[in-house]
C-alpha positions in Angstrom: 2.1 -0.9 -31.5 0.8 2.1 -33.3 1.4 5.5 -31.9 -1.4 7.1 -29.9 -1.9 10.9 -29.6 -2.3 10.6 -25.8 -1.7 7.9 -23.2 -3.3 8.2 -19.7 -1.1 6.5 -17.0 -3.0 5.6 -13.8 -1.4 4.7 -10.5 -3.4 2.2 -8.4 -2.9 2.6 -4.6 -4.8 5.6 -3.3 -5.4 6.8 -6.8 -8.0 4.3 -8.1 -8.1 2.1 -5.0 -8.4 3.0 -1.4 -5.2 1.3 -0.1 -5.4 3.0 3.3 -8.7 1.2 3.9 -7.1 -2.1 2.8 -4.3 -1.6 5.3 -6.8 -0.8 8.0 -8.7 -4.0 7.3 -5.4 -6.0 7.4 -4.5 -4.3 10.7 -7.9 -5.3 12.2 -7.5 -8.8 11.0 -4.0 -9.2 12.4 -5.1 -7.8 15.8 -8.0 -10.2 15.8 -5.9 -13.3 15.0 -2.7 -12.5 16.9 -3.2 -9.5 19.2 -1.9 -5.9 19.1 1.7 -6.7 19.8 1.9 -9.1 16.8 0.0 -6.7 14.7 2.5 -4.0 15.5 5.4 -6.4 14.8 4.1 -7.2 11.4 3.9 -3.5 10.5 7.4 -2.9 11.8 8.7 -5.7 9.6 6.6 -4.2 6.7 8.1 -0.7 7.1 11.6 -2.2 7.5 11.2 -4.2 4.2 9.8 -1.1 2.4 12.8 0.9 3.5 15.1 -1.8 2.2 13.3 -2.5 -1.1 11.7 0.9 -1.8 8.2 -0.5 -2.3 5.5 -2.2 -0.3 5.8 -5.9 0.0 2.9 -7.3 2.1 3.7 -11.0 1.4 7.4 -10.5 2.0 6.6 -8.9 5.4 4.4 -11.9 6.2 7.3 -14.2 5.3 9.5 -12.4 7.7 6.8 -12.5 10.4 6.6 -16.3 9.8 10.3 -16.7 10.4 9.7 -15.3 13.9 6.6 -17.5 14.5 7.4 -20.8 12.9 5.0 -22.8 15.1 1.9 -20.7 14.5 -0.4 -22.2 11.7 -2.6 -19.1 11.7 0.0 -17.3 9.6 -1.2 -19.4 6.7 -4.7 -18.0 7.2 -3.4 -14.4 7.0 -1.9 -15.2 3.6 -5.4 -16.2 2.4 -6.8 -13.0 3.7 -4.3 -11.0 1.6 -4.5 -13.1 -1.6 -8.3 -13.4 -1.5 -9.1 -9.8 -0.3 -12.1 -8.3 -2.2 -10.2 -5.4 -3.7 -13.1 -4.4 -6.0 -15.0 -3.2 -2.9 -12.2 -0.7 -2.2 -12.2 1.1 -5.5 -12.9 4.7 -5.1 -16.3 5.9 -6.4 -15.9 7.0 -10.0 -12.7 5.0 -10.6 -14.2 3.0 -13.6 -15.9 6.1 -14.9 -12.6 8.0 -14.9 -10.9 5.2 -16.8 -13.8 5.1 -19.3 -13.7 8.8 -19.8 -9.9 8.8 -20.5 -10.3 5.7 -22.6 -12.5 7.7 -25.0 -9.8 10.3 -25.3 -6.8 8.1 -25.6 -5.2 4.9 -24.3 -5.4 4.0 -20.7 -2.6 2.2 -18.9 -2.1 1.1 -15.3 1.4 2.2 -14.2 2.1 1.0 -10.6 4.9 0.2 -8.2 4.9 -3.1 -6.3 6.0 -6.7 -6.0 5.6 -9.3 -8.7 2.8 -11.4 -7.0 0.6 -9.3 -4.7 0.3 -6.1 -6.8 -0.8 -7.9 -10.0 -3.3 -9.9 -7.9 -4.7 -6.6 -6.5 -5.0 -5.2 -10.0 -6.8 -8.3 -11.3 -9.2 -8.8 -8.4 -10.2 -5.2 -8.3 -11.3 -5.3 -11.9 -8.7 -2.7 -13.1 -6.8 -5.2 -15.2 -9.9 -5.9 -17.4 -10.9 -2.2 -17.4 -7.7 -1.3 -19.3 -7.7 -4.5 -21.4 -4.6 -5.9 -19.8 -2.4 -2.8 -20.3 -0.7 -3.1 -17.0 2.8 -2.1 -16.1 4.2 -2.8 -12.6 7.7 -1.8 -11.7 9.8 -1.4 -8.6 10.2 2.3 -9.2 8.0 3.4 -12.1 9.5 6.9 -12.3 12.8 5.2 -13.3 11.2 3.2 -16.1 9.9 5.9 -18.4 11.9 4.8 -21.4 10.3 1.4 -21.1 6.8 3.0 -20.7 7.3 5.1 -23.8 8.7 2.1 -25.8 5.6 0.0 -24.9 3.1 2.8 -25.3 4.4 5.4 -27.7 2.5 8.7 -27.7 2.6 12.4 -28.6 1.6 13.2 -25.0 1.2 11.5 -21.7 -1.0 12.2 -18.6 0.0 10.7 -15.3 -2.6 10.4 -12.5 -1.0 9.7 -9.1 -1.6 10.6 -5.4 2.1 11.2 -4.8 3.5 14.6 -5.8 7.0 13.1 -5.5 6.3 10.7 -8.4 4.6 13.4 -10.5 7.5 15.7 -10.0 10.1 13.1 -11.0 8.1 12.2 -14.1 7.6 15.9 -15.0 11.4 16.5 -14.7 12.0 13.7 -17.0 9.3 14.3 -19.7 8.8 18.1 -19.3 6.0 19.5 -21.5 5.3 16.0 -22.9 3.6 15.2 -19.7 0.5 16.5 -17.9 0.3 15.6 -14.2 -3.0 15.1 -12.4 -3.1 14.9 -8.6 -6.1 13.3 -6.9 -5.9 14.4 -3.2 -6.8 11.0 -1.7 -4.9 8.9 0.8 -2.4 9.8 3.5 0.4 10.9 1.1 -1.8 13.3 -0.7 -3.1 14.9 2.5 0.3 15.1 4.3 1.2 18.7 4.8 4.9 17.8 4.6 4.5 16.1 1.3 2.4 18.9 -0.1 5.1 21.4 1.0 8.0 19.4 -0.4 7.1 19.3 -4.0 5.7 21.7 -6.7 2.0 21.4 -7.5 0.7 19.2 -10.2 -0.8 20.6 -13.4 -4.3 19.7 -12.2 -5.4 18.8 -8.7 -8.7 17.0 -8.0 -10.5 16.4 -4.8 -11.3 12.8 -5.8 -10.6 10.5 -8.8 -14.3 10.5 -9.8 -13.9 14.2 -10.8 -11.7 13.0 -13.7 -14.9 11.6 -15.3 -16.5 15.0 -15.2 -13.9 17.8 -15.3 -12.6 19.4 -18.5 -9.2 18.1 -19.7 -8.0 21.1 -21.7 -4.5 20.8 -20.3 -4.1 17.4 -21.9 -6.0 18.3 -25.1 -4.0 21.4 -25.7 -0.7 19.6 -25.2 -1.4 17.2 -28.0 
């Protein structure tokens, strides 16, 4: 692949897509089908699995829930809810416009963490896969895979757009001035005072992802 002067790397959950709202919908669905106690048990299994694996695994948590409820056929219906969820409805306003703007300035790439089944499904059903012409990378820990990212999408400069300051900081430490970090303050991580206090600020902070379609991008332009 030919070098590009600039590559824009976009996170998905709570960056382009309102994943907090997806979780709220799943919670409501679980409570409706199974009751509050079972809903809470699912999320306990989910958090335990996330602590174990280091990433969110919705289907894996459902598998563990099933092992505790082998005689309940409604579990199968929950899997359909997850796999068929209308993710396109949960894109933040301006998400496609932000991708389009950056696509005129350089190459856009989805760079996400997640499992190998549900996360790609989310990216496809939301329309994000097609919006970046299939340039999608999904890793267990993306900040540990920067050599792979650079090999697949070589560039003079990179821009990472992510709602987690922890991720932006790790990538900045690895790539230094070769990277511009952009922080859309959306979702529970981006609004958590403890998270905000634990990490240095990004190069550019936005109130919402849609602002990326409108704001000047001198930081990225000057870096190239």
